[in-house]
N, C-alpha and C positions, 0 to 999 in steps of 0.2 A: 357499736356492735362488733364483736370479734367473729370473723368468719373463718372457720377451719375446714379445709377440704383435703380429703385423701384421694389419691389418684393411682390407678394402674391401667394397663393397656385396655382391658375390656370392661372394667368395673363389675366383674362377676365373681370375684373371690377375695383377694387380699384387701383391697380398698373398702369392700363391703364389710369385712370383718372389723377393720379399723373404725369405720363409722359406727358399727354396732357397739364396740367396746367404749368408744368415746361417749356415746349417748348413755350407756349404762353408767359410766363414771359420773356423768353429770347428774343422772337420776339418783345414784347412791349419795352423792355429795349434798344434793338438795334435801334428801331424807335426813341426813346427818345434821344439816343446819337447822332443819325444822324441829328436831328433838334435842338440840343443843341446850346445855344448862348455862351457857354463857349469856351475857347481856343480850336482850332482845334486839337492840339496835345492831349489834355485831352480826347476829344471825340473819337479820333482814338485809344487811349489806352483802353478806355472803350469797344469799339467794338472788339478790339483784344482779350480782356479778355473774352468777351462773345462768340467769335468764338472758344475759346479754351475749351469750356464746351460741353461735349457730354452727352445727356440724353437718357436713354433707360429703358425698363421694362422687367421683366422676370417671368416665373413661377417657384416656388420652387419645385413643383411636376411635373416632365416631363410627367408622365402618364396622368395628368389631362388636358394636352394640346390637346390631341387627343381623339375623340370619339371611340366607339367600331366599329369594322369592320362590314361592311354591311353584313346582314344575308341572303339577297335574293340571290338565285343562279344565276350565270351568264350563258350566252349561251355557248353551246359546242364549238363554234368557238372562243369564247373569252378565255375560260378556258381550252381548249383542252381536255375536258372530265374529268379533274381533279377537286378536291374539290376547291371551290372558295377561294382565298387568297387575297381578296380585302384589300388594304391598308387602315388603319384607317384614317378617315378624321379629319383634324384639326378643332378644335372648333373655334367659333367666339367670339369676344368681345360681352358682353351681350347688347342686343338692348336697354334696359332701361338705361344702362350707357351711351350709345351713345346719346340717346335722352336727358338725363339730361345735358350732356356737351354741346350739340348743343344749348340749351337754353341760354348759355352764349357765343355763337359764337365760341366754340372750337370743331373742327371736329376730332373725333377719329374713324370715320367709316372705315377708311382704315387700322387701326391697327389690328394686329393679335397676338394671344398668342405665346410666344416663349419659347423654352427650354434653359437651361444653355449653351448647346453646340452651339445652334444657336446664342445666345447672344455673346458668346466668339468670334465666327467668325465675327460677326458684329462689335464688338469693336476692334478687330485686324485690320479690314479693315479701321476703322476710324483712328487708330493710325498710320498706314502706310502712310495714305494720308497726315499726318501732320509732319512726321519724317523729310522729306527733308527740309521743312521750318525751323524746329527747329534746325537741324544741321547747316544750313546756318547761322542762327543767332548766335549760340554758337561759331562758328569759329571766330566771331568778338569779342567775350567776353573772359575775363580771365577765366582760368579753375579753378573752386573751387566748392566744394560740397555744394549744397543748403540744409540747415539743415531741410527744410520743406519737402524735397523729400526723400522717402525711397530708400535705396540702393538696387540694383538688387539682390545682394546676400542674402539680408534679406527677400525680397518679390519676389522671383523668379517666383512664380505662381500668383502674384497679377494681377488682370485685371480690378479692379475698385477702385476708391478713396472713394466713399461714397455709402454705401448700406442702403437703407431705406426699412424696412420690415413692411408691412401694414396688417399683419394678425397674429394670435396667433398660428402659426404652431410650431410643435415640433423642438427641437434643431437639431435632426438628419436630418430633412428636410432642415434646414437652413445652416447646416455646410458646404456644398459644396461651397456656396457663401461667407459665413462669413470668411472662411480661405483665401479667395482671395480678401478680402477687407481691406483697410487701416482703415476705419471708418465705424461703424455700428450703426444705430439708429432703434429703434422699435417704431412705432407710434400706439397709441391706437385709431383705427378707426373702427367704426361699420361696420359690413357686411350688405350692403344695401338689399341684397336678403332676408336675415333672418329678417331684420327689416320690409321689405315690407310684408312678409308672416305673420308677427306677428300682422298686423293690420294697420301699417303706410301707406301701399300702395306705389304707384309709387313715392310719394313725398320723400320717404326715399333715393332714388338715388340722388335727387337734394340736399338734406340736406348733405349727405355724400360727394358729390362733392364739396360743399362749405366749409365743414370742411377740406377737403384735400387741397383745394385752399389756405386757410389761412396758413396751415403748409408748403406748398410748397413755398409760397411767402417768408416766414421767412427763410426757408432753402436756397433758391437761393440768397437772400440778404446776408446771412452769407457766402456763398461760394464766391461770388464776393468780399466781403470785405476781406476775407482770401487771395484771389488771389492778391488783391491790396497790402496787407501787404507783401506778398511774393515778389511781384514785387519791392516794395520799399526797401525791405531788399537786394534783388539782386543788385539794382541800387546803394545802399549805399556801398555794398561790392565792386562793380566795381569802384566806385569813390575812395574808400580807396586803392584799388589795383593800380589805375592810379596815385594816390598821392604818393604811395611808389615808384613807378617806376620813377616818376619825381624827388623825393628826392635823389634816388640812382644816377640818371643821374647828378644832380647838385653836389653831393658828388664826383662823378668820375671826373667831370670837375674841381672841386677845387683841387683834387689830381694831376690831370694832370698839372694844372697851377703851383702848388707847385713844382712838379718835374722839370718843365721847369725852374723855378727860381733857384732851387738847382743846376741843370745842368749848368745853365748860371754862377752862382757864382763859381762853381767848375772850370769851364773853365777859368773864370777870374783869379782865384787864381793860376792856373797852368801857365797862361800867365805871371802873375806878378812874379812868381818864376823864370821863364826863363829870364825875364828881369834883375832880381837881379843877377842871375848867370852870365849873360852876362857882366854886369858892373864890 
């Protein structure tokens, strides 16, 4: 399973847009594969590759996911007379970002900002759901190490394959995710809120959305191509493995045949020797 994660400081705008566009790209590609006039096996392989991609987004700063605790006092029956300890409320995806995406038919209104811990739990759930299928398939294949996959011992705490950072946050803020990622990219994407406040207005969100869309389309195409190459590599290795087994089997059969001949000749020689002695 390929896990692609988009991140920005609060996970309330740019990274949410990127997640929305990536999921739309996968959805459109699946639809295209389903209606493809090419061989059905090719279309099925394409759909399987797409099913194996998980897209998510996350906040680099966990504190920015939640707003300040409510300051108004609660009733005595609610707080039992003690100081109110209302849990801080989770922030929402910025409404202007939701509106900008909706103009292109992408709905991110149900998305919510997430912390790294929440993301980890979500990705773990996605991984467990695909583990059974993966193990079932691998039982039918020869056992060999895929050079494109990191070993568990090397990336024991890895939880994502590609991390895309869409803000210019400090290294300290990014380090928690970077050390858990096989590949990291940093995109130079304007902050739409700052652009809007600088005079561009609401159109800044649409512009940034389109900029992100172009980058996401390129990224997703790259990911699928990489997965196809990995699949072809694995298939080639499997074919080579099966070819070696077949050659070993043929060699064994030749050896057995030669042993049978030698045994037969030896038996004939012994028999001839007995006849000579008898005469």
